[in-house]
C-alpha positions in Angstrom: 136.9 125.5 55.3 135.9 122.2 56.7 135.3 123.7 60.1 133.2 126.0 58.6 131.3 123.1 57.4 131.5 120.7 60.2 129.3 123.9 61.6 126.6 124.5 59.3 126.3 120.5 60.4 125.9 121.2 63.6 123.9 123.4 63.5 121.4 122.2 60.7 121.2 119.4 62.9 120.3 121.2 65.5 117.1 123.2 64.0 115.9 120.2 63.1 115.7 118.5 65.9 114.0 121.0 67.8 112.1 121.2 64.8 110.5 118.1 65.5 110.3 118.3 68.7 108.0 121.3 68.4 104.1 121.1 68.4 101.5 122.9 65.3 98.7 123.6 67.1 95.4 124.8 64.8 93.9 128.1 66.9 90.7 128.2 64.7 90.0 124.8 65.8 87.8 124.5 68.7 88.2 122.4 71.8 86.1 118.9 72.0 84.0 118.4 75.1 82.1 114.9 74.7 79.0 114.9 77.4 78.7 112.2 80.6 75.3 111.7 81.5 74.7 111.0 85.0 72.0 109.3 86.7 70.6 110.3 89.8 70.4 106.8 91.3 74.7 107.3 90.6 74.7 110.5 91.6 73.4 109.7 94.8 76.3 107.2 94.7 78.8 109.3 94.1 77.5 111.4 96.7 77.5 108.9 99.4 81.7 108.0 98.7 84.1 109.0 101.2 86.5 109.6 98.3 83.8 112.2 96.6 83.6 114.3 99.7 85.0 118.1 99.5 83.4 119.5 102.6 86.6 120.5 104.7 85.8 119.9 108.4 86.2 122.9 110.9 88.5 120.9 114.2 86.3 121.2 117.3 87.7 123.7 119.6 90.0 122.1 122.4 88.2 122.2 125.9 90.2 124.5 128.6 91.1 120.7 130.1 93.1 119.3 127.9 95.1 123.0 126.8 96.2 121.8 130.3 96.6 119.1 129.6 99.0 120.1 126.5 100.3 123.2 128.0 101.4 121.3 131.0 102.2 118.2 128.9 104.7 120.7 127.2 106.1 122.4 130.2 107.3 118.6 132.2 108.7 118.0 128.4 110.6 121.4 128.1 111.9 120.4 132.1 113.5 116.6 131.4 114.3 117.3 127.7 116.7 120.0 130.2 118.4 117.5 131.5 118.6 114.5 130.5 118.4 114.9 126.9 115.0 113.3 126.4 115.9 113.1 122.0 119.1 111.8 122.2 118.2 108.8 124.9 116.8 105.2 123.1 115.7 101.7 124.8 114.5 101.8 128.3 115.7 105.7 128.8 113.3 106.7 126.2 110.0 104.9 127.1 111.0 106.0 131.2 111.3 109.4 130.1 108.3 109.1 127.8 106.5 108.0 130.3 107.3 110.1 133.2 105.3 113.5 132.3 101.9 111.4 132.4 103.2 110.1 135.8 104.4 113.5 137.0 100.6 115.1 135.9 98.5 112.4 137.5 100.1 112.6 140.8 99.3 115.8 140.9 96.0 115.4 139.9 95.5 112.9 142.7 97.1 115.8 145.2 95.0 118.5 143.5 91.9 116.1 144.2 92.2 115.1 147.6 93.5 118.4 148.1 90.0 119.8 147.1 88.2 117.1 148.4 89.1 117.3 152.5 88.6 121.0 151.7 85.3 119.7 150.8 85.0 118.0 153.6 86.1 120.4 156.0 83.3 122.6 154.4 80.7 120.6 155.5 81.9 119.8 158.6 82.1 123.2 160.2 79.6 124.7 158.1 76.8 124.4 160.3 77.1 124.6 164.2 74.6 124.1 167.2 74.2 125.7 170.0 75.6 122.1 172.1 78.7 122.7 170.4 81.3 123.4 171.7 84.5 125.8 170.3 88.1 125.1 169.4 88.8 128.2 171.3 87.3 126.2 174.3 89.5 122.4 174.3 92.7 124.5 176.3 90.1 125.9 178.8 88.4 122.9 179.7 91.0 120.6 179.5 93.5 122.8 181.9 90.7 123.7 184.1 86.9 121.9 184.0 86.4 119.5 185.9 85.4 117.1 182.4 84.7 113.9 184.1 81.7 116.6 185.5 80.9 117.5 182.4 80.2 114.3 181.1 78.3 113.9 183.9 76.2 116.6 183.0 75.6 116.3 179.7 74.6 112.7 180.2 71.7 113.7 181.7 70.6 116.1 178.6 71.1 112.9 177.4 72.8 114.8 174.8 75.2 111.6 174.7 77.4 113.5 171.4 78.5 115.8 174.1 79.1 113.6 176.0 81.6 111.5 173.8 82.7 115.0 173.2 84.4 115.2 176.3 85.7 111.8 176.9 88.0 112.5 174.2 89.5 115.4 175.4 89.7 113.3 178.9 91.5 111.1 176.8 93.6 114.2 175.7 94.5 115.5 178.9 95.6 112.3 180.5 97.6 111.8 177.6 99.2 115.3 178.0 99.5 115.1 181.8 101.0 111.4 181.4 103.7 112.8 178.8 102.5 110.6 175.7 102.0 113.9 173.7 102.5 117.6 173.6 99.3 118.9 173.9 99.1 122.1 171.6 95.8 123.9 171.0 97.1 124.2 166.9 97.6 120.5 166.8 95.7 118.7 165.1 94.1 114.7 165.9 97.1 113.3 163.0 99.5 115.1 165.0 99.0 113.2 168.5 98.4 109.9 167.0 102.5 110.5 165.1 103.6 111.0 168.5 102.4 107.9 170.9 105.1 105.7 170.9 103.5 102.4 172.9 101.7 100.9 170.0 98.8 99.4 171.7 98.0 103.0 173.0 98.3 104.2 169.0 96.5 101.9 168.4 93.8 102.7 170.9 93.9 106.5 170.1 93.2 106.1 166.7 90.3 103.7 167.4 88.3 106.2 169.3 89.7 109.3 167.0 87.6 107.1 164.5 84.6 107.3 167.0 85.4 110.8 168.1 85.0 112.5 164.7 82.5 110.0 163.3 79.7 110.8 166.5 81.5 115.1 167.0 81.8 116.3 162.9 79.5 113.5 161.3 77.0 114.9 163.8 75.7 111.0 164.0 72.8 110.7 166.6 73.5 108.1 169.1 71.1 106.6 172.2 71.8 105.9 175.3 72.2 102.1 174.6 75.2 103.1 172.0 76.6 105.4 174.4 77.1 102.5 176.6 78.9 101.2 174.9 81.3 103.5 172.7 82.2 104.9 176.3 83.7 102.1 176.5 86.5 102.4 174.2 87.5 106.0 175.8 86.7 104.2 179.3 89.8 101.5 178.9 92.3 103.4 176.8 92.6 106.5 180.3 92.4 103.1 182.2 95.7 102.3 180.3 97.8 105.7 180.1 97.6 105.8 184.3 99.4 102.3 184.9 
């Protein structure tokens, strides 16, 4: 009996507490709104405030260059992460691994620019050839079979000093080859011959006349008799040194 009274008391208190928490509303009561008047000056002020600007800005589409950098950066990041574990790296190692992809990217860009500049410069050089020019395929014929000194004399008579410089350069190549200082091959470049020369003094002089030759022949730089007389001394002096 005492237990029943206790349970009844608990239920009564619980219902009383729930009734106290309930909110009684009158469905017939209309909501109350207070109208606020805003002047034109205040309206303009709110319009100019960034906090009241709800327009959504559409992000500009990334350029192809930006997409390429992001793509390359992702590849490099995954590559170095798989090798070094960048997520677990800390301190200086973390900094190096974070910066390394940018360094690699810069090197790649530099190599690409250098490659395209080199290709374009060659296209400009070989773009047009005048009738006085000699094709590269004629080099072997001139070096092995022609009297180059006679060709130089004939070019000077024709006042074609640019062509005479060409023959002087081929004469140097011939002398270097006959004295076993270089191994002349049709497919080799002038830079290859510079590397093959072991004597420093000859190498430096050959590098100098190569620059002169490239500037006058490929750069189509016109020279007169006075400039020719000064320039040809570099070729003659080198030939004399090779023959010693």
